[in-house]
DRENPA-624467 format. One record per residue (C-alpha): residue in three letters; x negated, y, z. Coordinates in pm, whole numbers. Last residue first. Layout:
BEGIN
<r><rest>ALA</rest><px>X</px><py>Y</py><pz>Z</pz></r>
...
END
This chain:
BEGIN
<r><rest>SER</rest><px>2752</px><py>597</py><pz>488</pz></r>
<r><rest>SER</rest><px>3009</px><py>514</py><pz>211</pz></r>
<r><rest>PHE</rest><px>2845</px><py>451</py><pz>-125</pz></r>
<r><rest>GLY</rest><px>2877</px><py>700</py><pz>-415</pz></r>
<r><rest>TYR</rest><px>3172</px><py>892</py><pz>-539</pz></r>
<r><rest>ARG</rest><px>3246</px><py>1094</py><pz>-222</pz></r>
<r><rest>GLY</rest><px>2903</px><py>1071</py><pz>-68</pz></r>
<r><rest>HIS</rest><px>2609</px><py>836</py><pz>-30</pz></r>
<r><rest>LEU</rest><px>2370</px><py>762</py><pz>-335</pz></r>
<r><rest>ARG</rest><px>2207</px><py>419</py><pz>-267</pz></r>
<r><rest>VAL</rest><px>1837</px><py>403</py><pz>-302</pz></r>
<r><rest>PHE</rest><px>1681</px><py>298</py><pz>-644</pz></r>
<r><rest>ARG</rest><px>1517</px><py>-10</py><pz>-775</pz></r>
<r><rest>ALA</rest><px>1470</px><py>-56</py><pz>-1152</pz></r>
<r><rest>TRP</rest><px>1599</px><py>-239</py><pz>-1457</pz></r>
<r><rest>THR</rest><px>1538</px><py>-64</py><pz>-1784</pz></r>
<r><rest>LEU</rest><px>1695</px><py>175</py><pz>-2052</pz></r>
<r><rest>THR</rest><px>2041</px><py>36</py><pz>-2093</pz></r>
<r><rest>GLN</rest><px>2169</px><py>176</py><pz>-2411</pz></r>
<r><rest>ARG</rest><px>2420</px><py>449</py><pz>-2541</pz></r>
<r><rest>HIS</rest><px>2714</px><py>409</py><pz>-2303</pz></r>
<r><rest>GLN</rest><px>2971</px><py>671</py><pz>-2439</pz></r>
<r><rest>LEU</rest><px>3142</px><py>905</py><pz>-2185</pz></r>
<r><rest>GLY</rest><px>3484</px><py>1054</py><pz>-2316</pz></r>
<r><rest>SER</rest><px>3686</px><py>1090</py><pz>-2625</pz></r>
<r><rest>ALA</rest><px>3540</px><py>1413</py><pz>-2747</pz></r>
<r><rest>THR</rest><px>3175</px><py>1258</py><pz>-2676</pz></r>
<r><rest>ARG</rest><px>2951</px><py>1284</py><pz>-2371</pz></r>
<r><rest>ARG</rest><px>2646</px><py>1065</py><pz>-2432</pz></r>
<r><rest>PHE</rest><px>2520</px><py>793</py><pz>-2190</pz></r>
<r><rest>SER</rest><px>2179</px><py>640</py><pz>-2092</pz></r>
<r><rest>MET</rest><px>2160</px><py>359</py><pz>-1837</pz></r>
<r><rest>VAL</rest><px>1915</px><py>268</py><pz>-1564</pz></r>
<r><rest>GLN</rest><px>2037</px><py>-77</py><pz>-1462</pz></r>
<r><rest>GLU</rest><px>2023</px><py>-120</py><pz>-1098</pz></r>
<r><rest>GLN</rest><px>1868</px><py>-346</py><pz>-828</pz></r>
<r><rest>GLY</rest><px>1796</px><py>-204</py><pz>-485</pz></r>
<r><rest>GLY</rest><px>2130</px><py>-4</py><pz>-465</pz></r>
<r><rest>PRO</rest><px>2458</px><py>-172</py><pz>-584</pz></r>
<r><rest>GLY</rest><px>2422</px><py>-97</py><pz>-952</pz></r>
<r><rest>ILE</rest><px>2420</px><py>203</py><pz>-1202</pz></r>
<r><rest>PRO</rest><px>2105</px><py>393</py><pz>-1245</pz></r>
<r><rest>GLN</rest><px>2185</px><py>730</py><pz>-1427</pz></r>
<r><rest>VAL</rest><px>2080</px><py>909</py><pz>-1746</pz></r>
<r><rest>LEU</rest><px>2334</px><py>1159</py><pz>-1888</pz></r>
<r><rest>ARG</rest><px>2332</px><py>1316</py><pz>-2220</pz></r>
<r><rest>GLY</rest><px>2515</px><py>1611</py><pz>-2356</pz></r>
<r><rest>GLY</rest><px>2712</px><py>1608</py><pz>-2688</pz></r>
<r><rest>LEU</rest><px>3018</px><py>1780</py><pz>-2526</pz></r>
<r><rest>ARG</rest><px>2853</px><py>1949</py><pz>-2222</pz></r>
<r><rest>LEU</rest><px>2834</px><py>1765</py><pz>-1909</pz></r>
<r><rest>GLN</rest><px>3036</px><py>1893</py><pz>-1613</pz></r>
<r><rest>GLU</rest><px>3327</px><py>1669</py><pz>-1669</pz></r>
<r><rest>ILE</rest><px>3116</px><py>1349</py><pz>-1687</pz></r>
<r><rest>LEU</rest><px>2938</px><py>1455</py><pz>-1366</pz></r>
<r><rest>PRO</rest><px>3256</px><py>1528</py><pz>-1197</pz></r>
<r><rest>PRO</rest><px>3386</px><py>1173</py><pz>-1283</pz></r>
<r><rest>PRO</rest><px>3106</px><py>990</py><pz>-1106</pz></r>
<r><rest>VAL</rest><px>2938</px><py>736</py><pz>-1325</pz></r>
<r><rest>GLU</rest><px>2955</px><py>397</py><pz>-1161</pz></r>
<r><rest>PRO</rest><px>2851</px><py>197</py><pz>-848</pz></r>
<r><rest>PHE</rest><px>2590</px><py>472</py><pz>-797</pz></r>
<r><rest>ALA</rest><px>2221</px><py>433</py><pz>-736</pz></r>
<r><rest>ALA</rest><px>2006</px><py>745</py><pz>-688</pz></r>
<r><rest>SER</rest><px>1788</px><py>945</py><pz>-922</pz></r>
<r><rest>VAL</rest><px>2064</px><py>1107</py><pz>-1158</pz></r>
<r><rest>ILE</rest><px>1957</px><py>1291</py><pz>-1466</pz></r>
<r><rest>ILE</rest><px>2210</px><py>1540</py><pz>-1621</pz></r>
<r><rest>ALA</rest><px>2152</px><py>1675</py><pz>-1967</pz></r>
<r><rest>ASP</rest><px>2302</px><py>1970</py><pz>-2164</pz></r>
<r><rest>TYR</rest><px>2486</px><py>2099</py><pz>-1877</pz></r>
<r><rest>PRO</rest><px>2807</px><py>2282</py><pz>-1842</pz></r>
<r><rest>ALA</rest><px>2817</px><py>2369</py><pz>-1572</pz></r>
<r><rest>ARG</rest><px>2643</px><py>2592</py><pz>-1309</pz></r>
<r><rest>ASP</rest><px>2960</px><py>2662</py><pz>-1093</pz></r>
<r><rest>PRO</rest><px>3037</px><py>2285</py><pz>-1125</pz></r>
<r><rest>VAL</rest><px>2741</px><py>2160</py><pz>-934</pz></r>
<r><rest>GLY</rest><px>2741</px><py>1799</py><pz>-920</pz></r>
<r><rest>CYS</rest><px>3011</px><py>1626</py><pz>-705</pz></r>
<r><rest>GLY</rest><px>2822</px><py>1300</py><pz>-720</pz></r>
<r><rest>GLY</rest><px>2520</px><py>1481</py><pz>-580</pz></r>
<r><rest>ASP</rest><px>2704</px><py>1569</py><pz>-254</pz></r>
<r><rest>GLY</rest><px>2523</px><py>1887</py><pz>-111</pz></r>
<r><rest>VAL</rest><px>2220</px><py>2060</py><pz>-9</pz></r>
<r><rest>ARG</rest><px>2095</px><py>2264</py><pz>-294</pz></r>
<r><rest>LEU</rest><px>1751</px><py>2312</py><pz>-467</pz></r>
<r><rest>GLU</rest><px>1709</px><py>2556</py><pz>-757</pz></r>
<r><rest>VAL</rest><px>1384</px><py>2477</py><pz>-943</pz></r>
<r><rest>ASN</rest><px>1183</px><py>2765</py><pz>-1131</pz></r>
<r><rest>HIS</rest><px>950</px><py>2877</py><pz>-858</pz></r>
<r><rest>VAL</rest><px>674</px><py>2593</py><pz>-878</pz></r>
<r><rest>SER</rest><px>361</px><py>2747</py><pz>-709</pz></r>
<r><rest>GLN</rest><px>233</px><py>2410</py><pz>-602</pz></r>
<r><rest>ARG</rest><px>265</px><py>2479</py><pz>-246</pz></r>
<r><rest>ALA</rest><px>602</px><py>2637</py><pz>-304</pz></r>
<r><rest>LEU</rest><px>719</px><py>2311</py><pz>-468</pz></r>
<r><rest>ASN</rest><px>617</px><py>2120</py><pz>-150</pz></r>
<r><rest>ARG</rest><px>783</px><py>2363</py><pz>78</pz></r>
<r><rest>ARG</rest><px>1104</px><py>2364</py><pz>-108</pz></r>
<r><rest>ALA</rest><px>1102</px><py>1978</py><pz>-119</pz></r>
<r><rest>GLN</rest><px>1053</px><py>1962</py><pz>254</pz></r>
<r><rest>ARG</rest><px>1341</px><py>2191</py><pz>326</pz></r>
<r><rest>VAL</rest><px>1562</px><py>1997</py><pz>73</pz></r>
<r><rest>LEU</rest><px>1467</px><py>1675</py><pz>247</pz></r>
<r><rest>ASP</rest><px>1549</px><py>1812</py><pz>588</pz></r>
<r><rest>PRO</rest><px>1897</px><py>1933</py><pz>474</pz></r>
<r><rest>TRP</rest><px>1991</px><py>1556</py><pz>356</pz></r>
<r><rest>ILE</rest><px>2271</px><py>1537</py><pz>78</pz></r>
<r><rest>GLU</rest><px>2004</px><py>1649</py><pz>-193</pz></r>
<r><rest>ILE</rest><px>2103</px><py>1835</py><pz>-517</pz></r>
<r><rest>SER</rest><px>1848</px><py>1938</py><pz>-785</pz></r>
<r><rest>MET</rest><px>1886</px><py>2214</py><pz>-1031</pz></r>
END
């Protein structure tokens, strides 16, 4: 499952996957910060854009014991962080690395 806010990027990704004969990836146009609640719960979520913090819907859609990896920061200089969902909420496990990601725009991301 992959979510992209820009329809043209979804179309291009579909073409690229088809050229490689990859047919087991579902691509959706939408707000990545809202996740995909109709397919939850997830064992793992990987976010590949910068957020100021973990969006609440992603936490809610993560299975108890599930893992989330996400860059946290302003866009252009983030800490890639690993989390685990526990009975009491989201627990920060470790900071994996510093990296540079584009900002995620949407309800829980950065304003456009």
